[in-house]
C-alpha positions, -999 to 999 in steps of 0.1 A, spaced: 257 446 428 240 416 414 207 407 400 182 387 421 184 356 399 221 353 406 215 354 443 190 325 440 217 304 421 240 308 451 213 295 475 204 265 453 240 253 446 253 255 482 253 217 484 281 215 459 306 232 481 337 214 493 333 200 528 356 208 556 384 183 563 377 167 597 405 171 623 410 134 624 419 132 587 455 128 576 472 162 574 473 178 540 504 196 527 508 231 513 542 241 500 559 274 494 591 275 473 611 306 483 636 300 455 610 304 428 598 340 424 565 347 408 570 384 405 565 417 423 536 420 448 506 435 432 483 437 463 455 435 438 429 418 459 428 448 482 399 465 464 364 475 474 330 482 458 314 510 477 339 503 505 343 540 509 312 560 518 323 596 523 354 616 533 366 599 565 341 570 562 359 547 570 386 562 590 416 569 567 439 549 589 418 517 584 423 521 546 459 532 545 472 503 565 460 478 538 479 492 508 446 497 488 448 494 451 414 497 434 380 510 446 348 509 425 323 537 434 292 555 425 288 578 395 293 614 403 261 627 419 245 593 412 212 583 427 217 545 432 230 549 468 232 579 491 270 577 495 301 564 478 305 591 452 337 584 432 348 621 431 341 627 467 360 598 481 390 604 457 411 627 480 411 603 509 417 572 487 446 588 470 461 600 503 459 565 515 480 553 486 452 540 464 458 535 426 426 534 406 390 546 412 365 528 389 333 547 383 301 527 380 285 550 355 251 534 355 248 541 392 236 575 381 202 558 381 181 554 412 166 519 408 181 484 408 178 470 382 185 503 365 157 521 348 159 516 311 150 551 297 167 545 264 203 550 251 198 587 244 189 593 280 220 574 292 243 592 268 232 625 282 241 612 317 274 599 304 283 633 290 277 650 323 298 624 342 327 626 318 328 664 320 329 662 358 358 637 357 377 659 332 375 688 356 386 668 386 422 670 400 424 632 402 413 627 366 442 603 358 431 579 385 396 573 372 385 543 352 351 545 335 328 514 339 300 521 313 279 490 320 273 470 352 262 434 348 247 441 313 239 404 309 214 407 337 198 441 331 193 460 299 208 434 276 197 401 290 197 376 261 206 405 238 244 404 233 242 421 199 224 450 215 251 453 241 279 452 216 263 480 195 257 502 226 292 495 240 306 509 208 284 540 210 291 547 247 328 539 244 332 563 215 312 590 233 335 588 264 366 589 242 353 619 222 352 639 254 381 624 272 406 610 246 429 595 272 401 577 291 406 543 305 374 522 301 366 489 318 342 462 306 322 444 298 316 437 335 295 406 332 279 392 364 299 360 360 326 345 338 309 340 304 335 325 280 315 325 247 301 360 253 335 373 262 350 359 230 322 376 210 328 409 229 365 409 224 362 400 187 337 428 182 357 453 203 389 445 184 373 448 150 356 481 159 386 496 178 367 498 211 387 474 232 385 482 269 417 493 287 407 471 316 390 438 314 363 433 341 339 407 352 325 394 385 332 363 406 302 360 429 293 323 428 304 290 443 324 282 411 351 307 420 366 282 445 370 254 421 372 272 387 391 305 391 422 292 374 402 278 345 384 312 341 417 330 341 436 306 318 406 305 294 405 343 292 442 347 286 442 320 259 412 338 243 432 371 241 461 353 226 440 335 200 424 368 190 458 387 187 449 410 216 477 421 240 470 410 276 448 435 293 449 442 330 421 424 347 398 437 375 373 414 392 355 444 405 330 424 425 341 393 443 326 372 472 293 355 476 262 372 490 266 353 522 295 334 539 325 352 525 325 389 536 342 392 569 354 356 571 392 354 570 393 317 561 372 321 530 388 354 519 422 338 518 410 320 488 404 352 468 436 370 481 458 340 472 443 333 438 442 370 426 477 377 438 489 345 420 473 356 388 484 393 394 449 407 389 429 433 408 397 426 427 371 445 447 351 430 475 314 429 467 289 453 482 264 432 499 258 451 532 265 488 539 287 513 523 318 528 539 329 498 560 355 483 535 330 456 528 328 443 564 365 447 571 357 477 593 332 481 621 323 513 640 343 532 614 378 527 628 378 492 644 390 461 627 371 429 622 390 397 619 390 399 581 407 433 583 438 416 598 440 392 569 443 422 545 467 439 568 490 408 567 486 409 529 497 445 528 526 438 550 541 413 525 573 427 509 598 415 484 586 391 457 558 365 458 569 328 456 555 297 440 528 280 460 515 244 456 482 239 475 469 204 483 448 208 451 444 237 427 406 240 433 407 228 469 398 247 500 432 253 515 451 281 497 480 304 505 504 330 493 539 339 503 567 364 498 604 365 506 624 397 512 662 395 513 666 430 526 645 422 557 658 386 560 622 375 563 597 352 545 560 356 552 533 331 544 495 335 546 472 305 544 438 292 553 404 281 540 377 256 544 347 260 522 323 262 539 342 279 567 335 253 594 353 226 612 390 223 617 419 207 598 455 198 600 482 206 575 519 205 570 535 237 557 565 227 536 589 256 529 614 249 502 643 269 487 652 285 520 678 312 512 712 311 530 706 344 548 679 328 569 705 305 582 707 267 589 681 270 616 650 292 610 625 305 635 589 301 625 562 321 643 526 313 634 498 337 640 461 333 637 431 356 633 395 344 638 363 356 622 346 382 644 316 389 622 308 427 625 322 429 660 357 443 666 384 417 665 406 410 695 434 409 669 459 382 659 471 356 684 502 334 685 495 298 675 529 284 679 566 293 676 597 272 672 631 267 656 635 244 627 667 229 613 670 234 575 676 201 557 681 200 519 670 237 518 636 231 534 617 227 566 582 213 574 560 231 599 532 209 612 500 227 621 470 210 638 435 221 647 434 251 624 399 267 622 382 267 589 369 303 593 403 316 604 434 328 585 470 321 595 503 339 590 538 322 592 568 345 596 602 329 590 634 347 603 669 336 613 668 320 647 688 349 661 656 369 661 638 373 694 608 352 703 575 369 696 556 381 727 519 384 732 518 418 748 511 453 735 547 454 722 553 460 685 587 449 672 604 472 647 615 442 625 578 434 619 568 470 612 565 485 578 598 503 570 605 527 542 630 552 529 666 545 540 654 525 571 664 489 571 664 459 594 697 453 611 707 424 634 673 408 626 656 428 654 660 465 650 658 492 624 686 516 614 694 540 586 681 572 602 713 593 600 716 619 573 681 609 560 648 626 557 631 595 544 637 567 570 605 556 586 594 528 609 556 525 608 537 506 635 500 497 634 486 494 669 453 487 685 438 510 712 410 492 731 392 524 739 394 562 733 419 576 757 455 584 766 483 559 759 520 559 766 540 553 735 573 539 748 600 537 721 631 516 728 660 531 710 698 534 708 717 566 701 754 559 705 784 581 697 784 591 660 808 615 643 791 648 635 760 640 655 749 657 688 750 636 719 712 639 723 690 630 693 653 633 684 629 617 660 596 629 645 564 612 657 535 610 633 501 596 644 473 587 619 488 608 592 496 640 612 530 651 626 526 655 664 560 663 679 597 657 678 605 631 705 637 638 725 660 608 726 689 613 751 722 598 739 732 563 749 767 552 760 771 531 729 750 514 702 745 483 723 729 503 751 692 509 749 669 535 765 632 542 764 615 575 755 578 578 764 552 601 747 517 603 760 491 606 732 453 606 730 443 578 706 409 568 692 396 533 699 406 509 672 435 509 647 461 537 648 492 543 627 523 553 647 553 564 627 588 574 638 603 594 609 637 609 601 633 646 595 667 663 593 694 662 567 721 661 594 726 634 620 704 648 649 681 619 642 707 592 639 692 564 660 683 527 659 648 516 669 640 484 687 603 482 696 573 502 707 553 495 738 517 507 741 500 511 775 468 528 785 474 557 810 454 585 826 450 621 814 427 651 816 395 646 796 367 672 801 331 663 791 303 687 781 268 674 778 248 686 748 217 694 769 235 717 793 218 750 800 251 766 794 248 758 757 230 777 730 205 760 707 193 778 676 162 773 654 148 737 655 176 722 676 160 707 707 168 686 737 153 650 735 152 625 763 169 591 756 180 568 784 208 555 762 225 589 760 252 597 785 231 623 805 197 609 796 193 634 768 207 644 734 202 674 711 186 666 678 171 684 648 204 702 642 208 713 606 185 713 575 190 751 576 217 775 587 198 787 618 195 752 634 226 749 654 240 737 687 268 757 703 288 745 733 299 775 754 327 777 779 348 749 765 379 753 785 415 748 773 443 752 798 466 764 770 463 772 733 469 743 710 456 713 692 429 692 710 409 661 703 372 668 701 355 635 709 319 636 697 294 611 710 265 609 685 238 587 670 228 585 633 205 559 618 191 576 588 183 554 558 171 565 524 146 543 505 148 506 502 171 483 482 170 446 474 200 438 496 220 469 505 212 490 535 211 525 521 225 542 552 233 579 552 264 592 568 252 626 581 277 654 583 281 685 605 299 717 599 319 724 630 334 758 639 355 769 668 350 804 681 330 814 651 359 806 627 361 786 595 339 755 594 352 720 592 329 695 575 330 661 592 310 630 583 296 607 610 295 570 603 259 556 606 254 539 639 226 517 626 202 526 655 190 559 670 198 547 705 233 534 696 259 561 704 294 560 690 323 584 691 343 601 664 373 624 668 379 657 652 411 677 658 404 713 667 426 743 676 415 760 708 427 792 725 436 793 762 405 797 784 369 796 772 360 785 737 328 779 717 322 749 694 292 751 671 276 722 652 254 729 622 244 718 587 231 745 564 221 721 537 188 703 534 202 674 555 205 671 592 236 667 614 236 636 637 220 637 671 247 650 695 250 634 729 281 651 744 316 662 735 349 656 753 380 676 750 415 661 754 449 675 745 466 656 717 497 653 738 492 646 775 
């Protein structure tokens, strides 16, 4: 969040931005030294302010694929926004591998800027929040943020007042939660003199934060981040304070940065180089990973940038951009175990025009060979529309001379990001199909890349895993065709199997008939119903013996047919209770939907006669609309993600949140897995709380495995 004055500053200083380099200019040069390690990957830039709305908003797969680190969210039961409660999103965030959840404690208040009802009132609210955190199972993951942009709200031009109240609130939190981690001061921008005064006071009064936090929301980030970082670290040293972890818990300008891969590269590169954490700013709607996600489980172009970032493995390497504060920036990592180096680059500021650059890669390790293959991928900005995904820019083999190669790139788009993957030239050329190569997948456990193009290490292992991230254009059935080898192996059965996991759930053990030898490859195909957008497909070892001793080459994804049965909400076969009513809407699939479900336990919609050919797990595909908004906000759209309680055959209810569709005549789909009995079933939608369920257009039923 940000005060109105700061937004005006952005608008009036736009003329100071660096201009795009015209395509006709001499190429710049950005260099990556693979021989100079800058440390372990932190993935710190992958953070979000209100990026998570409610459980399942966004789809967990969209989050997990990015290696999320930090999210900053609303105070427990806070009134500032209708969603984003820190304690409610915690289970999903932790399942997705997240590290820290920062709690914006002042978001307990409803207004922005926050109502100033006095410190006594705030301390009462602090007490209530801390007690809720202490009782929460994820207590150790929370970081308290007592003040948000205090220089712009309660304490504008009153630093002494802030210092005194920081001490009081800090001590109150610690009195209730002695092990609490507290972040601050959380200024709206980098304020060197005020930070020095804050640190001096906090040191002298034994109230130093455990996490240093401020915001980078202005144009000066692009030219001055390194000065900010260096000045702060020097300040700590001069005051005798051990280096604190830093979180820039709001980054990105109010317009022009969110969702634009070429601009966001700047933040990713600089934060990773400095090994700090950062959270994308909350300028639009909650629950969409700050414009990385659209329609709840579809990727924008910017999502792919963070996916590339999360795919980096090994150690980061030294990068020399054309100029430290210039528009073109990058980061890179090299991984000896994978025999790969990966580079991410991009950036014009503003994100317009095109440019040429030479990518100089130095210190090339011997395991990459005397000739390396470079594959260059691009991803364009798609705004809030789904991205078509990365595309291949160029590919070629380069002879290593004096330990280095130069890769010339021309006509790069200012708003786009680019990835360069370096492998030995024995690797196969990349193909632009729906094929996903194992050597480019995320591998874990005992799995490792062998021969530069397949994964092995599955024998006698329960940890080996090859994890693909695939894109399904639409909801529907897809053939997952796995190319594998299962040659003779002492102690192993002739025929093998491997466990298939989709979007976090184990589905089946895939039979893999044996091959004549380890150089012979076969394909095993599994038909699975996938939601539109991003899906995680994992092939995992599962047995302590060698029944899953296989090598994996690649995965092909192809749309196919399957049985999907639709049931309209307005059908006379259904049962409506209480206020639930059929409403005409030409945008709905059958010209009608059922609305006014919920706001009381009697107001329900029950689908009768939902047929299942056999008992088992099915995909329940719900077509719905939801455009509820609460109140007004200066710049955020306070959308409500309505939920429904869904029960099958009168059994236990499953609470499911429905991402806001932003218009009442815009219908989207969401998928809920349900267990059905053979024959007729009932599926009931309701919401016994004061809130309504979304408008229901229709449901579709499809077996998980075709």
